C-alpha angles and dihedrals in degrees: 000000000000123000129197106198100171123132090202127023141156100215120326102217089192089075092067092039092055092046093048089050093051094247115148112242139213115182140172115238095268135131113337094344095104089049095052107029119074100201111244093004108070100358143336124274111203145162113248089261091057097055096093097053095048094046089052090050092055093046091051101037115064092179091061091047092053094046091049091049094051096040093045092054091050093050096045091062088068088063100050116134090242093055094043092048091051091050092051091047096048098040100038121008097040089056091050092051095055 
């Protein structure tokens, strides 16, 4: 289980790292978390006050843990350096080189 408990954050890169590693995730709604985490599908998005309940749920519910692991790995592939580099190249740099 990985928890992001920040109230303000730029990334955090650890969200994608935990997903790619198959580690269940509970995060506050900071940085890119709302863009990457689909609440209840590949992690939990919570307010700081909701951390405790969601962490307890993951500790007690093995089905949720397994679903978050599998879905997190699937989502993290969309954010690989190779994929992101290709997107930047095709949508930005390729146009500038023409």
